[in-house]
ROLUMFI-784661 format. One line per field, with one value per residue (C-alpha): x, y, z. Coordinates in steps of 0.5 Angstrom, whole numbers. Example, Ala and Ser with C-alpha at 12.3 -4.5 7.8 and 13.67 -1.06 7.14 Angstrom:
% residues 2
c1 <- (25 27);
c2 <- (-9 -2);
c3 <- (16 14);
***
This chain:
% residues 329
c1 <- (93 90 94 90 93 90 83 82 84 87 94 97 91 91 87 81 80 81 75 71 72 70 64 62 63 59 53 53 52 47 43 43 41 35 33 33 29 24 23 23 17 13 15 12 6 5 6 1 -4 -3 -3 -10 -13 -11 -14 -20 -23 -25 -29 -32 -34 -37 -41 -48 -50 -48 -41 -42 -49 -50 -49 -49 -43 -43 -37 -39 -41 -45 -42 -46 -42 -42 -38 -44 -44 -36 -35 -40 -37 -30 -31 -36 -31 -25 -29 -31 -24 -22 -27 -26 -18 -17 -19 -16 -9 -9 -11 -5 0 -2 -1 5 8 6 3 6 12 19 19 12 12 18 16 9 12 16 10 6 11 11 4 4 8 3 1 -6 -8 -7 -12 -17 -16 -17 -23 -26 -26 -25 -28 -34 -38 -37 -39 -46 -50 -47 -49 -56 -57 -54 -59 -65 -63 -61 -65 -69 -62 -61 -54 -56 -62 -65 -65 -59 -57 -51 -51 -45 -43 -38 -41 -38 -39 -34 -29 -29 -27 -22 -19 -19 -15 -10 -9 -9 -1 2 -3 -1 7 6 2 7 13 9 6 13 16 12 16 18 18 11 9 13 10 3 4 8 1 -3 -6 -7 -4 -10 -10 -3 -4 -10 -7 0 1 -5 -5 3 1 -5 -2 2 -5 -8 -2 -3 -10 -10 -4 -9 -15 -10 -8 -16 -18 -13 -13 -15 -13 -17 -23 -23 -23 -28 -33 -39 -41 -48 -52 -54 -61 -61 -63 -58 -58 -54 -54 -47 -50 -50 -44 -41 -34 -29 -25 -19 -23 -27 -21 -17 -22 -24 -16 -16 -21 -19 -16 -14 -20 -25 -27 -21 -21 -27 -23 -18 -23 -25 -18 -17 -23 -19 -13 -16 -19 -13 -10 -15 -15 -7 -8 -13 -9 -3 -7 -10 -3 0 -5 -3 4 4 8 14 21);
c2 <- (6 6 4 1 -1 -4 -5 -3 5 9 10 17 21 26 24 28 25 18 20 22 15 12 16 15 7 8 12 6 1 4 6 -1 -4 1 0 -8 -7 -3 -8 -14 -10 -9 -16 -19 -15 -18 -25 -24 -22 -27 -32 -30 -29 -36 -39 -35 -35 -43 -42 -36 -40 -45 -40 -41 -34 -27 -26 -19 -19 -25 -26 -34 -38 -45 -48 -55 -57 -54 -48 -42 -36 -28 -23 -18 -19 -20 -13 -9 -12 -10 -3 -1 -3 0 6 7 6 11 16 15 15 20 26 23 22 29 32 28 30 37 37 33 38 45 45 40 41 37 33 31 30 26 20 21 20 14 11 12 9 3 2 1 -5 -9 -15 -15 -22 -18 -13 -18 -22 -15 -13 -20 -22 -15 -10 -14 -15 -8 -6 -9 -5 1 -2 -3 5 7 3 5 12 12 6 10 10 4 4 3 0 -7 -13 -16 -24 -23 -22 -20 -14 -17 -13 -9 -3 -6 -8 -1 1 -4 -3 5 4 -1 4 10 10 9 15 19 18 20 26 28 27 31 37 38 40 45 51 55 62 61 60 66 70 68 70 76 79 78 71 66 60 56 61 60 52 53 57 55 48 44 46 44 37 36 31 28 27 24 19 17 16 11 7 6 5 0 -4 -4 -7 -13 -14 -21 -24 -19 -19 -27 -26 -21 -21 -26 -30 -29 -36 -40 -38 -31 -25 -20 -12 -6 -5 -4 -8 -14 -19 -22 -24 -19 -22 -23 -27 -31 -34 -35 -38 -43 -44 -51 -54 -51 -57 -56 -55 -50 -49 -46 -42 -39 -36 -34 -30 -26 -25 -22 -17 -15 -14 -10 -6 -4 -3 2 5 6 9 14 16 17 21 26 27 28 34 37 41 42 36 39 41);
c3 <- (-76 -70 -64 -58 -51 -45 -44 -52 -50 -56 -55 -56 -54 -48 -42 -44 -51 -47 -42 -48 -51 -45 -44 -51 -50 -44 -47 -52 -47 -43 -50 -51 -45 -44 -51 -50 -43 -47 -52 -47 -43 -50 -52 -45 -46 -53 -51 -45 -49 -55 -49 -46 -53 -56 -50 -49 -56 -56 -50 -52 -59 -55 -50 -50 -46 -48 -45 -44 -41 -38 -30 -30 -30 -32 -35 -36 -43 -45 -43 -41 -38 -37 -34 -32 -25 -24 -28 -24 -17 -20 -22 -17 -11 -14 -16 -9 -6 -11 -9 -1 -2 -7 -2 4 0 -2 4 8 3 4 11 11 6 8 15 19 23 21 27 25 18 17 22 19 12 14 17 11 7 11 11 3 4 9 5 2 6 13 10 8 15 19 15 15 22 26 21 18 25 27 20 20 24 21 14 17 19 12 8 13 11 4 2 -3 -7 -12 -10 -3 -3 -5 0 1 1 5 12 17 13 8 2 -3 1 6 1 -2 4 6 -1 0 6 2 -4 1 3 -4 -7 -1 -2 -9 -8 -2 -7 -12 -8 -4 -11 -12 -14 -8 -12 -14 -7 -4 -10 -8 -1 -2 -6 0 -1 5 6 3 -3 -4 -4 -8 -14 -13 -11 -13 -20 -21 -18 -22 -26 -21 -17 -23 -24 -17 -17 -23 -20 -14 -18 -22 -15 -13 -20 -19 -12 -10 -3 1 -3 -3 5 6 0 1 -6 -7 -6 -11 -14 -10 -13 -15 -15 -17 -9 -6 0 -4 -5 -11 -14 -18 -24 -19 -13 -18 -22 -15 -11 -17 -19 -15 -20 -26 -31 -38 -43 -45 -38 -36 -42 -39 -33 -38 -42 -35 -34 -41 -40 -33 -37 -42 -37 -33 -40 -41 -35 -35 -43 -40 -35 -39 -44 -38 -36 -43 -43 -37 -37 -29 -27 -29 -26);
***
């Protein structure tokens, strides 16, 4: 017969046995809480997916245009809408932001962890972490009213020099510099702090024994970083880059403030000097006019594509990280 005392603790057991019983109880509680949280997250994602699909399918069935290749967006009956322009603007600005921010984030992280003295690296790291908390609307206002007027002549110069490249050529219907190129630059500044913070944490944990071994055999500081530090943090750098890309893909307010929509009937090109709308900015700008029905379903279908796009980005990042063995303690 098992006798229990206060708080359900077994009577007659030694202190070690009682502590072990409490520990097992704590393990079971923690295991249950962790399992519940994991199942809840998966359930929420599944419910979001079901919601998007259920509301998007009726609108897609009534779509008179090709949803994937059309640039028109008319959600009045008869409906004719497509996502080609939204998809291009979203992907182009996000990839441009990643291409700009990634080298800077790695360089800043390396400087703070392996080159800067402690009196400089610690305050700089705190400042970078604070920049990651700046609201996106601040970046949007700054980009639209401060940067855009000054960026217009720079844009004209780039177009004059590189206009023979399709990405920088074509005649833009947008004036004042509020183009996809400016949005990409502002998004790069937005995602730079969080990417730098992740890269700094990863590169700071590079094994000291490997670094000292590289220096002991005569390697220079850069050779040590290239052979011992960067390979170790490669997977962490990739994860930080994918996190920054995910934030750029879903950014809404800053893009709404900066990027000018194309005038009705204007020519559309693949140039970064053109305007447009991303998935997020299109849905947010028209949200006040949405009413229950097929018209709203068209916007939900666009949101479903954005959801799938971010899911694919995260899945690819996970596959890349799982294939690397460098990011380990």
